[in-house]
Backbone as a chain_set.jsonl record, in Angstrom:
{"seq": "MKGISPEHIASQARELAGPLPEASVPRQRIAAFHVEFLLESDNRVHHTNVLHHQTGDHATWAEWNEEKLLIFLRAHIPLPVAGT", "coords": {"N": [[-68.535, 38.965, -220.127], [-67.846, 41.342, -219.615], [-68.292, 44.396, -217.868], [-68.907, 43.014, -215.328], [-67.287, 42.772, -212.024], [-64.216, 41.884, -210.534], [-64.432, 41.364, -208.06], [-67.163, 40.792, -207.778], [-67.27, 38.126, -209.21], [-65.576, 36.744, -207.391], [-67.226, 36.889, -205.06], [-69.365, 35.112, -205.645], [-68.127, 32.782, -206.56], [-67.225, 32.073, -203.834], [-69.645, 31.762, -202.83], [-70.7, 29.755, -204.094], [-68.894, 27.566, -203.567], [-69.37, 27.174, -200.994], [-69.083, 26.571, -197.075], [-65.891, 26.318, -195.7], [-64.173, 23.51, -195.255], [-63.771, 21.98, -192.038], [-60.843, 21.954, -190.334], [-58.55, 19.206, -190.14], [-58.122, 16.744, -187.647], [-55.187, 15.374, -186.422], [-55.383, 11.852, -186.145], [-53.598, 10.239, -184.935], [-50.735, 9.86, -182.573], [-47.405, 10.143, -181.458], [-46.25, 8.608, -178.429], [-43.385, 8.689, -176.771], [-40.789, 6.581, -175.008], [-38.043, 6.025, -172.909], [-36.816, 3.398, -171.546], [-34.776, 2.132, -168.937], [-32.759, -0.102, -167.235], [-30.6, -0.892, -164.305], [-28.966, -3.822, -164.018], [-27.942, -6.156, -161.791], [-25.401, -8.826, -161.827], [-26.839, -11.235, -161.601], [-29.002, -10.958, -162.948], [-31.268, -9.283, -161.671], [-33.205, -6.492, -161.195], [-31.316, -3.536, -160.144], [-31.819, -0.929, -160.664], [-34.323, 1.266, -161.665], [-34.769, 3.641, -164.526], [-36.96, 5.846, -165.978], [-37.981, 7.741, -169.174], [-40.139, 10.125, -170.632], [-40.291, 11.162, -173.666], [-41.245, 13.485, -174.96], [-42.053, 15.332, -173.226], [-40.236, 15.509, -171.407], [-40.532, 14.581, -168.99], [-39.292, 12.541, -166.328], [-38.418, 9.7, -163.923], [-36.905, 7.764, -161.271], [-36.056, 4.93, -159.85], [-35.461, 2.246, -157.164], [-34.655, -0.918, -157.897], [-36.812, -3.43, -159.48], [-40.071, -2.294, -160.098], [-43.123, -2.655, -160.978], [-45.862, -1.49, -160.676], [-45.024, 1.262, -160.369], [-43.823, 1.716, -162.781], [-45.931, 1.512, -164.497], [-47.765, 3.145, -163.673], [-46.438, 5.899, -164.324], [-46.43, 5.534, -167.111], [-49.158, 5.489, -167.695], [-49.666, 8.116, -166.576], [-48.752, 9.598, -168.704], [-49.672, 8.499, -171.028], [-52.85, 9.276, -172.064], [-55.44, 7.258, -171.647], [-58.439, 6.031, -173.051], [-61.564, 5.773, -171.353], [-63.137, 3.418, -171.468], [-60.958, 1.632, -172.9], [-58.837, 1.015, -171.02]], "CA": [[-68.253, 39.199, -219.024], [-67.729, 42.859, -219.81], [-69.253, 45.096, -216.726], [-68.724, 42.08, -214.07], [-66.449, 42.923, -211.611], [-63.564, 40.398, -210.275], [-65.193, 40.89, -206.73], [-68.338, 40.012, -207.728], [-66.97, 36.575, -209.35], [-65.034, 35.863, -206.533], [-68.218, 36.358, -204.211], [-70.079, 34.155, -206.15], [-67.839, 31.754, -206.297], [-67.486, 31.67, -202.649], [-70.994, 31.436, -202.453], [-71.048, 28.134, -204.557], [-68.313, 26.622, -202.942], [-69.911, 26.753, -199.618], [-68.314, 26.803, -196.354], [-64.653, 25.717, -195.665], [-64.259, 22.233, -194.564], [-63.239, 21.923, -190.631], [-59.229, 21.371, -189.918], [-58.465, 17.838, -189.757], [-57.452, 16.533, -186.417], [-54.398, 13.906, -186.749], [-55.738, 10.618, -185.43], [-52.422, 9.276, -184.207], [-49.408, 10.541, -182.025], [-46.601, 9.154, -180.648], [-45.786, 8.747, -177.009], [-41.995, 7.598, -176.81], [-40.406, 6.395, -173.67], [-36.904, 5.248, -172.804], [-36.738, 2.875, -169.972], [-33.307, 1.723, -168.498], [-32.66, -0.924, -166.031], [-29.537, -1.342, -164.336], [-29.033, -5.048, -163.925], [-27.077, -7.13, -161.096], [-24.9, -9.936, -162.028], [-27.474, -12.352, -161.945], [-30.112, -10.171, -163.74], [-32.057, -8.659, -160.979], [-33.032, -5.114, -161.56], [-30.982, -3.016, -159.059], [-32.254, 0.493, -160.57], [-34.944, 1.71, -162.877], [-34.978, 4.994, -165.011], [-37.965, 5.917, -167.507], [-37.941, 9.317, -169.655], [-41.156, 10.274, -171.36], [-39.558, 12.067, -174.266], [-42.144, 14.634, -175.442], [-42.148, 16.255, -172.22], [-38.897, 15.198, -170.847], [-40.511, 13.959, -167.468], [-38.55, 11.423, -165.882], [-38.528, 9.172, -162.846], [-36.267, 6.862, -161.161], [-36.426, 4.268, -158.403], [-34.533, 1.144, -156.956], [-35.032, -2.24, -158.057], [-38.161, -3.719, -160.3], [-41.502, -2.033, -159.449], [-44.378, -2.516, -162.196], [-46.608, -0.383, -160.569], [-44.564, 2.59, -160.54], [-43.722, 1.991, -164.217], [-47.43, 1.581, -164.993], [-48.316, 4.619, -162.966], [-45.719, 6.772, -165.29], [-46.641, 5.411, -168.215], [-50.478, 5.659, -167.722], [-49.678, 9.495, -166.564], [-48.092, 10.119, -170.083], [-50.61, 7.89, -172.217], [-54.192, 9.449, -171.622], [-56.104, 6.219, -172.272], [-59.927, 6.328, -172.856], [-61.968, 4.787, -170.143], [-63.224, 1.697, -172.138], [-59.761, 0.996, -173.254], [-58.119, 0.779, -170.13]], "C": [[-67.593, 41.001, -218.696], [-68.733, 43.35, -218.696], [-69.312, 44.099, -215.379], [-67.391, 42.274, -213.4], [-65.502, 41.878, -210.986], [-64.079, 40.126, -208.61], [-66.198, 40.351, -206.895], [-68.254, 38.429, -208.451], [-66.554, 36.142, -208.227], [-66.011, 35.663, -205.08], [-69.048, 35.436, -204.517], [-69.447, 32.974, -206.275], [-67.43, 31.194, -205.02], [-68.567, 31.272, -202.225], [-71.464, 29.98, -202.939], [-70.212, 27.175, -203.994], [-68.648, 26.225, -201.571], [-68.892, 26.991, -198.527], [-67.195, 26.048, -196.364], [-64.839, 24.566, -194.878], [-63.425, 22.581, -193.157], [-61.597, 21.364, -190.878], [-59.374, 20.165, -189.644], [-57.878, 17.631, -188.567], [-56.361, 14.97, -186.609], [-54.998, 12.81, -185.554], [-54.805, 10.046, -184.607], [-51.366, 10.232, -183.789], [-48.445, 9.655, -181.538], [-46.043, 9.521, -179.367], [-44.576, 7.854, -176.807], [-41.321, 7.816, -175.345], [-38.981, 5.731, -173.875], [-36.651, 4.709, -171.397], [-35.454, 2.139, -169.854], [-33.345, 0.88, -167.407], [-31.321, -1.018, -165.864], [-29.636, -2.417, -163.591], [-27.734, -5.586, -163.007], [-26.43, -8.286, -161.941], [-25.729, -10.897, -162.414], [-28.808, -11.819, -162.184], [-31.228, -9.738, -162.946], [-31.955, -7.109, -161.292], [-32.776, -4.514, -160.164], [-31.646, -1.453, -159.23], [-33.127, 0.6, -161.642], [-35.174, 3.072, -163.135], [-35.995, 4.87, -166.247], [-38.095, 7.929, -167.591], [-39.181, 8.939, -170.345], [-40.459, 11.558, -172.395], [-40.023, 13.145, -175.108], [-42.266, 15.428, -174.383], [-40.914, 16.332, -171.302], [-39.138, 15.097, -169.294], [-39.566, 12.714, -167.118], [-38.647, 10.944, -164.493], [-37.36, 8.13, -162.63], [-36.563, 6.096, -159.992], [-35.545, 2.977, -158.385], [-35.546, 0.047, -157.272], [-36.383, -2.221, -159.097], [-39.446, -3.107, -159.624], [-42.482, -1.911, -160.725], [-45.004, -1.559, -162.0], [-46.025, 0.853, -160.51], [-44.432, 2.749, -162.169], [-44.997, 2.328, -164.726], [-47.884, 3.048, -164.62], [-47.963, 6.011, -163.969], [-46.298, 6.662, -166.414], [-48.172, 5.965, -168.421], [-50.599, 7.223, -167.32], [-49.522, 10.267, -167.997], [-49.02, 9.644, -171.306], [-51.93, 8.178, -171.876], [-55.041, 8.27, -172.242], [-57.546, 6.345, -172.081], [-60.205, 5.27, -171.839], [-62.334, 3.705, -170.505], [-61.96, 1.137, -172.678], [-58.666, 0.624, -172.36], [-58.363, -0.713, -169.739]], "O": [[-67.061, 41.519, -217.714], [-69.842, 42.828, -218.579], [-69.832, 44.583, -214.374], [-66.378, 42.001, -214.044], [-66.067, 40.789, -210.882], [-64.113, 39.03, -208.051], [-66.398, 39.33, -206.236], [-69.153, 37.621, -208.217], [-67.07, 35.091, -207.849], [-65.836, 34.787, -204.233], [-69.556, 34.839, -203.568], [-70.156, 31.981, -206.111], [-67.258, 29.978, -204.943], [-68.623, 30.467, -201.295], [-72.302, 29.251, -202.407], [-70.616, 26.018, -203.875], [-68.3, 25.163, -201.055], [-67.852, 27.561, -198.859], [-67.293, 25.007, -197.013], [-65.588, 24.58, -193.901], [-62.501, 23.394, -193.193], [-61.336, 20.4, -191.597], [-60.303, 19.858, -188.897], [-56.965, 18.423, -188.332], [-56.749, 13.829, -186.86], [-55.013, 13.004, -184.339], [-55.142, 9.393, -183.62], [-51.085, 11.235, -184.446], [-48.703, 8.489, -181.235], [-45.439, 10.579, -179.19], [-44.62, 6.629, -176.695], [-41.3, 8.861, -174.696], [-38.752, 5.004, -174.842], [-36.366, 5.351, -170.386], [-35.116, 1.489, -170.843], [-34.111, 1.243, -166.514], [-30.626, -1.197, -166.864], [-30.264, -2.325, -162.536], [-26.597, -5.451, -163.461], [-27.145, -8.666, -162.868], [-25.512, -11.479, -163.477], [-29.742, -12.309, -161.549], [-32.304, -9.801, -163.541], [-30.9, -6.545, -161.582], [-33.516, -4.709, -159.2], [-31.962, -0.797, -158.238], [-32.764, 0.028, -162.67], [-35.686, 3.778, -162.266], [-35.922, 4.09, -167.197], [-38.209, 8.853, -166.785], [-39.418, 7.773, -170.659], [-40.173, 12.675, -171.964], [-39.266, 13.688, -175.913], [-42.713, 16.525, -174.718], [-40.744, 17.269, -170.523], [-38.29, 15.403, -168.455], [-39.233, 11.985, -168.053], [-38.999, 11.83, -163.714], [-36.837, 7.629, -163.625], [-37.308, 6.578, -159.139], [-34.953, 2.623, -159.405], [-36.757, 0.011, -157.053], [-36.905, -1.165, -159.453], [-39.765, -3.556, -158.523], [-42.43, -0.879, -161.393], [-44.984, -0.638, -162.816], [-46.886, 1.721, -160.658], [-44.863, 3.74, -162.759], [-45.161, 3.371, -165.357], [-48.309, 3.889, -165.413], [-48.762, 6.884, -164.311], [-46.769, 7.701, -166.878], [-48.373, 6.834, -169.27], [-51.649, 7.738, -167.706], [-50.08, 11.322, -168.299], [-49.107, 10.271, -172.362], [-52.415, 7.234, -171.252], [-55.32, 8.393, -173.434], [-57.94, 6.754, -170.988], [-59.528, 4.296, -171.509], [-61.87, 2.767, -169.857], [-62.034, -0.068, -172.918], [-57.679, 0.016, -172.773], [-57.726, -1.222, -168.817]]}, "num_chains": 1, "name": "protein.A"}
């Protein structure tokens, strides 16, 4: 090894190792929501509150409104076209 520089060894090692692998992309992530209903004594929904924890976005409306809830959830969970 006499006469071989550490730089030459490092260069040869890099060449033999090949290119660095690409950084992995996480395959899963969490979308967390808090949904709260204010109920009447007969269990009718008087008021709905929903919060998306990751962004802090929130919405509130009177009574039960499935369409508004789904719109809020879909806005914060980008579903693939085929998966809807």
